Each structure stands twice: as structure tokens, then as C-alpha cells.
N, C-alpha and C positions, 0 to 999 in steps of 0.2 A: 763230461763236458768241462773243459777248463774255463775258469773265470779270471779276468784281469784282477790285479791287486786293488785297483780303485773300485771295481764292482764288488769285491769281497768286503772292502771297508764300508761301502754304502749299505750292504746287507747287514753287517754286524751293527753299524750305527743305528739302523732302523730297529733292530731287535733290542738293543740295549737301551735306547732312549725314548722310543715311542710309547706314550702313555696308553695307547689303544692298539688293537690288532692292526689297524690300517694307519699309515702315515697321514697326518692331516694335509690338506691341499696347500695350506700356507706354511709349509715347512721352512725352517730357518737354520741353515747349517753354518757352524762356526769352527774354524781351526785355530787352536791356541798353541803357538810354538813357544816353549819355555826353555830359556837358557839360564845360567846360574850366576855369572859374574855380576849381573845387574841387580840382584835381589838385595833387599834391605840388609845393611850391616856387613855384607861381604866386602873384604878389602885386600885379601892376600891369597896368592895361589895355593897355599897350603890348605885353605878352607874349601877348595874346589875339587879335591880329588881324594880317593879312597885311603891314601896313606896319611892324610892330614888329621890331626887330633880332633878338630872341630867340624870335620866333614859331615858327620851324622846330624849335628845341629843344623847346618845349612841345608841339608837335604830336607829336613822338616820345614824350614822357612820357604824353600823352593816349592814344596808341595802345597803349603798354605797360600802362597801367592798364586799358584795355579788354581787352587780352589776359589780364591777371591775372584779370579777372572771367570771361572765357571759360573759362580753365583751371579756375577754381573750379566753374563750372557743369558742365563736362565731368566733373570728379571726382565731382560729385553725381549723375551719371547723365543729364545733359541730352542729348537726341538732336537737337534743333533749336534753334539759337541765332540770334537776329536782333539785330544791333548797330545802334542808331539814333544816327548822328552828330547831336547836338542842340545844337551851339554855333554861334552867329553865322551864317556862311554855310552851315553843315551840310556843309562840305567841308574838314574839318580832319584827321580820322583818315587815316593813310597806308594805303591799301588793300593795298599790297605787303608791309607789315609786320604786318598784322592776321592772326591765326591763321586758317588756311584752313577750320577747322570751322564758322566763322560766316558768315552772310550779312550784308552791310553795306548799310544804307540811307542814302543821301547826298542832300543838297539838300532843299528844301522844296517840297511839292506845292501849298501854299496851302490845304490842308484843315484842319479843326479839331483833328485829333489831334496835330499839331505835334511836340513832343518825344517823344511815344510813338507816332508814326505806325507803322503795321504791326500794332498791337495788335488782337487779336480774342478771341473767347471760347474759342479753342482753346489759348491760352497758359496756363501753370500758375504762372508767377511773373514778376515784374518786378524788375529791379535798376537802381539809379541810381548812376552813377559820375561824379565830378568836379562834383558839385552844390554849390550855394552858398546862403547865407541870403537871406531876403527883404529888400527895400529898407528901409533905416533901422535894421537890426539892429546893436546895439553889438558891438564886438570881432569883427566879421565881415569876411572878406576878399572884396573885389570884390562886395559885396552889391548886389543889385538884384532887380527882379521883371519879367522879360521884357524891358522896355525902360527906358531912363532917364527916360521920361515918367511912369512909374507910381510914385506915393508909397505906395500900399497897395491891395490888393484883398482883400475879405472875402466869403465865401459863407456865408450863414446865420449870420453873426456871427463866423466863424472867419477870422482874418487868415491869408492863404495865402502860403507860399513857392512857388516853381515845383514843388518836390517834392509839395506838397499838391494843387496843381491837376492835375498829371500823375497822381497817385495816384487822384484822383477819376475821371479819364477811364478809367484802367485798371479801377477799380471798377465802372464802367458795363458792362464786359464780364465782370465776375465774377473779375477777376484781382488777386491781392494784391501789393503791394510788400513784398518781404522783406528788402531790403538797401539801404543808402545809404552812399556814401562822399563825403566833402568836408571842409570845415573843421569845427571843433568847433561852430560856431554852427548849421550846418545839421543836425548830429547832434542838437543840443538841440531844434531846431524839429521835426525829424522824430519824435523820441520823443514830443513834446507832442501832435502831430497823429495820428500813425500807431500809437502805442503802442510796444511793445518790439521794434521791428525791429532787426536786426543793423546796426550802424553803425560805420564806420571813420573816425576823424578823422585826416586826412592832415596837418593843421596847425592851429595856434591863432592867431587874430587878436589883435592888440594895438592898440587905438585905435578910436574911434567913426566919424569921418568917413572916414578912410583908414587901413586897418590895416596894420601890419607883420605879418610872419608868422614864427612859430616852427614849422618844418616838419620832418616826417620825411624821411629820405633817400628818393628815389624808389623804390629797390629794396625798402626796408623797407615803404613804403606798398603796393607791389605784392604783397608777401608777405602782408600783412594783408588786402588785398582778396581775394586768392585764397582764403585760409583762411576769411574771413568769408562770401564768396559760397557756398562749398561748404557751410558750416554752415547758412546761412540757407535754401538750397534744400532741403537734406535735411530741414529742419524746417518746410517750407512749409505743412504741414497745420495748424500752430499759428497761422497768420495768416489774417485775414479780409480780403476786399476792402474798401477804404475807401469808405464811402457816407454820404451825408447824406439826410435825408428831404425830399421835395418839399413845398411849392414851394421853388425855389432863388432866393434873393435875393442878388444881387451888388451890393456897394457898392464903387465904384471911385473912388479919389482920385488925381487927376492933378496934375502940378507947375506947369502954366502955364494961364492963361486961354485962350490960343489953342487948346490941345489939348482943354480942357473944352468950349469952344464947338463945336469940330468934332465931338467925340464925342457931344454932345447931339443931333445930327441923326440918330443911329442910331435906327431904328424901335423904339419901346418904351422907350428910355432916358428917365429922368426926372431932371432936375437937382434935387438935394436939398441942395445947399450950393454955396458959391462955387466950390469946386474939386472937387465931389463929384457923382457920377452913380449912379443906382440902376436896376437892371434885374432883373425877376422873371419866371420861367417855371417851369412844371411839368416842362420838358424840360431836363436838365442840359446837353446838347450845344448847345441854343440859347443858354444862358448862356455856355458856353465860346466859342462862335462870336461872341457879342456882345463878350466881352472881347477876343478877337483883333482885331475890327474897331475897337473903341473906344480901345484902348491906343495 
């Protein structure tokens, strides 16, 4: 008998995290999506990829920030924790250093859930760690939106960072985002879109095109993440899933004519400007899928 991916995740989570043979009735499931650009100390693209001299150091810091979020979730009573490696290759977090209470999801399946893959309606809260601001944000560190080809994406008139897009996906399953960690710019954008979520600024950017960073010590950032995640999950009842009303209209602005012309061939895409495409659907996941294909 075939099982769905989400059913398999639920089974593995129960086996990995349950302290007893049977899952307690008051289970608390948390998804932690971990990007890399927003972690403490990171300031340059060379630190974010396998060819960079300092990449191994920042893999450790990324893993330690994920661990801090896990510890906060456990302190708040989480029984099931799924960590989604959501940066680049999605093979960055060091599995042997990650806390054993969590299940780790690595690599990309090609499905539309992307950075929050594994999410379903059985989760109670979503946590973002290591996140960054959207493309073009002033005083933001390593700002971009999914790829370097995207100048901006808006849905129903709201310009979206990755945190907003992923929060919308989680909202489709009725799950709220309760915590965000990254630079000050993504905290500001998260508050604007998601409301009064708990946010930890690991660093402050200085400069528009390429920012220098005034950063917390990694251990200080981890302490703040641990405390913030615990506080946010304990208060999860105060947060609502992030949703917009259909129809969903995506306006996508790309940086080169080559990419615009290629994206314009996607079924349903309408070219509404020299560098702009529009796509509309009553189904949010159709819009998310279109964005994944067009970007």
C-alpha cells in the first residue's frame, strides 16, 4: 500500500520523537525552516556555498541556530519537530551535530512546498531561522528572493520576502508562523506582513547594494533564538495562519529579458510590462507552482 509523503513524515516523526510507544494526546508538532543568509556573522555570498573557504564554519553556525530553535521548541512542550534545511542545495545542516529529538529533511523533492516541505495540517507552529530580506531591501544582508533573477514578487499587491511566501504556504494548511530569526531587515518585513510575531535580529545591515553587518556573537544569537522560540510556541494561540483572499494575483518582476521571455511561455502567464509577468488563480498552490517554474 502506498503512503503519501506527509503520512510517511508523520510516521517517522512519531517514531523518532515520541518518548513512549504511543504518541501523547496533547502532541505539539513544530516545523523549523532553516535558511543560511540570516544566521549570525554571515555577510558574504562566499560563505554561503560549498566553494567558499568559510562555508564549513557557517554550516556549523547554521546547525547550532537550528539546535537553539529545537531546544526552544522542546522547552515549550514540542513532541514532534521537523527541521527543513532550506538553503541552496538543502544539504547544509550537519546531521551528526543536529539535536537527536528532531527529524531532518534534506535536499529538494521538486514539489511546490519548497522551503516548508513536510508541512501539513497536523502541525501547530512554524519557525523560520536564518531568514533574510527580499530583493532590493536597503540595509539588508544578502537580500534576494529565491533566486538572483527575481527583482520582486507580489501577491494581491503585497511584495513578498521568502518568509511571506512560505507563511502563505503554511497558512494553506492552517498553520501559523510564530517566530522569525535573521537580520533586522527581515524582522521589519515579517512584522509588516505577519504582524507581531516573535523575531530575533541576529545582525544589522549597513548599506544598500552590499551590506556590512553588525552582528551578535553566535552564542548570544543562539540564546535569543532559544528563548524566543520557546516564548513564541507557548503563545501560539495568539497567532493566526497567514492567508489572503482569492483570487490570487502574482506580479513577478525579473531582471533580464531572457528570463522574462522564457517565463512568459508558462501556461497562464501574461506579460504586463517589459520585465513583468502576471499570473492569477483561485488556487494559491497553483500560483506558488507558477512562481517556482517562472523564476
